[in-house]
N, C-alpha and C positions, 0 to 999 in steps of 0.2 A: 959339459959332460958329453962324451961320445960313447958309443956302444949300446948296451941295452938300457931301456927306460925302466924306472922302478915300476913294480907291479901295481902298487897303490900310492896315491899321493893325497896330501891334505892341502887342497888348493888355497884355503884361507891363510894357512901358515906361510905357504910359498909366496902368496901375494904380499903379505905383510913384510916378508924378507926381500922381495924383489928378485926372486930366483928365476934363473933361466935353465931349462932342461933341454937336452938334445940327445938324439940317439936314433936307433932303428927299432922297428917292430916287424917281426916276420909275418908275412901274409898268411901263413898257415895257422897263426893264432887267432885270426879274425874269421870266425865261422859264418857270421851273417854276411860278410862281404864276399865270401866264397860262392854264395848263391848267385851273385851278379858277375862273377869272374869265371873265366874258363880255366884258370890255373890257380893253384895255391902257392906257386913258386914266387920267390922274390921277397922284398921287404919294403917297408915305408920308412922314409927318412923324415924325422919329426923334430921340430923345434917349438918349444913352449916357453913363452915369456909371461911370468906372473907379475902383477903390479897392482897398485892402487891408483885410481885416477884422481883428478883434482877435487872431486866430490867425496872421495874416500871409498868409492866402490871397488871391491876386489874384482880383478879382471884377469883373463888369460888371453893372450894373443898367440896364435899358433900358425904354423906352416907345415903342410904335409906334402911330400913329393914321392911319387911312386909310379911305376909302370904296370898297368893292369892289362892282362889279356882278356878281351871280351869277345862277344860274338857280334859281327856286323849284322845289323837288322835289315840291310839291303840284300846281301848275298849269303848270309848265314855262315860266312867263313870267319876264322879267328882274326882279330886285329889287336894291335898293341896300342893302348891309349895312355898317354902321359897325363898324370893328374898332378897339378900344382894348385893346391887349395890353401887359401889363407882364411883365417877366421878370427873373430874377436867376440868373446863371451863375457858377460857379467856373471859373477858367481853369486848365487842366491842361497840363503840359508833355509828358506821355507817356501811353501806354496804361496803364502800371502805376499812375501817379498817378490817372488817370481812374477806374480800377477801384476804387481805394482810397477815392475821394471820392464815387463815385456813389450810395452808400447814403444819404448825407445831403444831397446837393446835385445840382442840374442842372449838367451839365458842358459847357464849351466846350473841346474838345481842340484844341490848337494844336501842330502838328508842327514847323513851321520858323520859329517866332517871329512870323509874320505871318498875318493873316486878311483875306480879301476882305470888306469891309464889306457889300457887296450880298448875299453868301452868308449872312452872319450874320443880316441883317434878313429875307431871304427865308425862311430856315429857321424863324425865329420866327413870321413871318406864316402860313406853312403850318401850324404847330402851332395857331395861333389860329382857323383856319377852322372854322365849324360843320360837323358831320358831314353833316347834311341841311338845307341852308338853305331856309327857308320864309318866307312873309310873316308878320309878327307877328300880323296879323289875318286869319284864314282867309276872312273875307268879301271880302277883296281879290282872292282867286283867282277866276278865271273860273268861274261856276256851271256852264256847259255842260261844261267840261272835268272838273270834279269829278263831275258826274252820269255822264259817259261812263266815267270810271274806276270809279265805284261799280257801274255796270251790268256792266262787265267783271269786276270782283271777284265780283259775285253769280253770274255765269255760271260762273266758275272754281270757286267754292264749291259750286255745284249739281253740277258734274261730279265734284268730289271726293266729295260725299255719295253720289251714285249709285254710284260705284266702291266706296266704303267700305261701303255697305249690302250689296252682293252681289258680292264679289270673284270668286266662282266661277260667276256667272250665265251666262257664255258656255259653261260646260261642260255645261249642261243639254241643249244641242242635240246633244251627241255621243251616238250610239246605243250602247246596251249590247250587247255580243256575246251571241249565243244560246249557252246551255249544252246543246248538242245532242248 
């Protein structure tokens, strides 16, 4: 299937049938992801394979590919990051089943037999994001900004060193009482 993904799915039924879904999901529909992204433009290409493993566990194996515009944490300029994320989740019916399986597997807990496809994909994209996105080549960052940050760091380190050298320096100005 190409095009749009269904709004809701029953992953248990899809696993039983061995269904494969594919399509796109607009980035504008993923509000939580937009907080980490500099743009709501574009779309995520998604492929979801539902199956049962040899032990009879319902599973979904997925792949998400997208291009996110993020903010470089080195120079604070926008950068485009390609996200290619693969995941494998065991579908659990209840909290008890999820607790039992979580030691061996990543879990997709489904309470009422259905899942919003957008939420599943958005959760996985959030897990795939780099902790501190930066340009792959530091040379691409604006030299002036890097120098400014370096100067600020040096000033902070100097202040810390001055304080660390003589933490009681301010006490030297306090007069000692006369023992009269």
